[in-house]
Every structure is written in C-alpha cells, then in structure tokens.
C-alpha positions as CSV (number, residue, x, y, z in Angstrom):
1,M,78.0,96.8,120.6
2,H,79.9,97.0,117.2
3,D,77.1,98.8,115.5
4,M,78.5,102.1,116.8
5,P,79.7,104.8,114.8
6,G,83.2,104.9,114.1
7,Y,83.9,101.5,115.2
8,D,86.8,100.0,113.3
9,Y,85.7,96.4,112.1
10,H,89.3,95.8,110.9
11,I,91.3,96.0,114.1
12,D,91.0,92.3,114.9
13,I,91.0,90.0,112.1
14,P,92.2,86.4,113.3
15,G,95.3,85.4,111.7
16,T,95.8,88.5,109.9
17,T,98.5,91.3,110.4
18,I,97.2,94.5,109.8
19,F,99.3,96.8,107.8
20,D,98.8,100.1,109.4
21,G,100.8,103.2,110.2
22,K,102.8,101.5,113.0
23,M,103.6,98.7,110.8
24,A,104.7,101.1,107.9
25,M,107.3,102.5,110.2
26,K,108.3,99.2,111.2
27,G,108.7,98.0,107.8
28,Y,110.3,101.3,106.2
29,A,113.7,99.9,105.3
30,L,112.5,96.5,104.4
31,N,109.8,97.9,102.0
32,K,112.4,100.2,100.6
33,M,114.9,97.4,99.9
34,C,112.1,95.4,98.2
35,Y,110.7,98.2,96.1
36,G,114.4,98.4,94.7
37,F,113.9,95.0,93.4
38,N,111.7,96.5,90.6
39,K,115.1,96.7,89.0
40,A,116.9,93.7,87.8
41,E,120.2,94.8,88.5
42,N,119.3,95.1,92.2
43,R,117.7,91.7,92.3
44,E,121.1,90.4,90.9
45,A,123.0,92.4,93.5
46,F,120.9,91.1,96.4
47,K,121.4,87.5,95.2
48,A,125.4,88.0,95.1
49,D,125.5,89.6,98.6
50,E,122.3,89.2,100.6
51,E,124.0,90.1,104.0
52,G,125.5,93.2,102.4
53,W,122.3,94.2,100.8
54,M,120.2,93.8,104.1
55,E,122.9,95.9,105.9
56,K,123.0,98.7,103.2
57,Y,119.1,99.2,103.8
58,G,119.5,98.8,107.7
59,L,117.2,96.0,108.0
60,T,116.5,94.8,111.8
61,E,118.0,91.5,112.9
62,A,114.2,89.9,112.7
63,Q,113.9,91.2,109.3
64,K,117.2,89.7,108.4
65,E,116.4,86.3,109.8
66,A,113.1,86.2,108.1
67,I,114.9,87.0,104.8
68,R,117.5,84.2,105.5
69,K,114.7,81.9,106.3
70,R,112.5,82.9,103.1
71,D,109.8,83.5,105.7
72,V,107.4,85.8,104.0
73,L,104.9,85.5,106.7
74,G,107.6,86.5,109.1
75,L,108.4,89.5,107.0
76,I,104.7,90.5,107.2
77,A,105.0,90.3,110.7
78,E,108.1,92.4,110.7
79,G,106.4,95.4,108.7
80,G,106.6,93.9,105.1
81,N,104.0,95.1,102.8
82,I,103.0,92.1,100.6
83,Y,103.1,94.5,97.2
84,Y,106.5,95.1,98.1
85,L,107.3,91.6,99.2
86,A,105.9,90.0,96.1
87,K,109.1,91.2,94.4
88,F,111.3,89.6,97.2
89,A,109.2,86.6,96.8
90,G,109.7,86.5,93.0
91,I,113.6,86.4,93.2
92,F,113.0,82.9,94.6
93,G,110.2,81.7,92.3
94,L,107.4,82.6,94.6
95,S,104.1,84.0,93.3
96,V,101.6,86.2,94.9
97,Q,99.5,82.9,94.9
98,D,102.0,81.1,96.6
99,V,101.9,83.8,99.2
100,G,98.3,83.6,99.6
101,G,98.4,80.1,100.2
102,L,100.9,80.4,102.9
103,Q,98.7,82.9,104.4
104,T,95.7,80.9,104.4
105,G,97.4,77.6,105.3
106,K,96.2,76.3,101.8
107,T,98.7,75.0,99.1
108,T,99.2,77.1,96.3
109,E,96.9,75.0,94.1
110,E,94.2,75.1,96.8
111,F,94.6,78.7,97.1
112,K,94.1,79.2,93.3
113,A,91.0,77.1,93.2
114,Y,89.5,79.1,96.4
115,L,90.2,82.4,94.3
116,A,88.5,80.7,91.3
117,S,85.5,79.7,93.2
118,Q,85.1,83.3,94.5
119,A,84.7,84.7,90.8
C-alpha cells in the first residue's frame, strides 16, 4: 500500500513533530526571536526582561508559557525549529544533546551513548 509513487513516508512518525510549512508559519515569531539569540546582547536583553522580549516578538500565549516553563518540547509543538531553539536552550545551559535526550525520553548521557553507537 505504501509503495505507491509519491507516498510521503514522513507524514506519520510517532512521537515526532514534523516541521513543515504549517509549523513554520505557526512558529515564525518564535523562531525569529530565537534567531536573534545569535547576538550576545539579545540573549542578555531576554534574560533581563523575558516578558517584554516575548511581547516584542508577538509570541502566542502558548509559546510564552512554554518559554516560561523552559519546555523545549512544547516550543517544538508550537512551531519552534530545533536549530533556532538551540540558541534559546543554550541561554539556560542546555545543549542540543540535552534536547535530543528530552525528545527521545533518554538522559543526556544515554542519548550521547546512543549517538556514539550509531557512528
């Protein structure tokens, strides 16, 4: 059934939020804000006034709540792209491996070991 030409095998990946055009639109303001964290002065400004910074970028209430909770998986569900969210996570000392662990239900060390076993 799934051997048909044009079948998208990536539509349903259990436990995975697919970052497609719809999610890109949903997360545009969030990702724009996180892109700004490439600059140290923006990271410092965010830490000094998180609420004001979120308001400046027009984040949705759900995005703001996920930011307040430091809920990276929630931010992904709200349209966040992991490459932009890595800058947000880095403000709080989280690495991409930490986030990978969160996404897979593993500890950071378990996730790193998994990655090493795949090399």
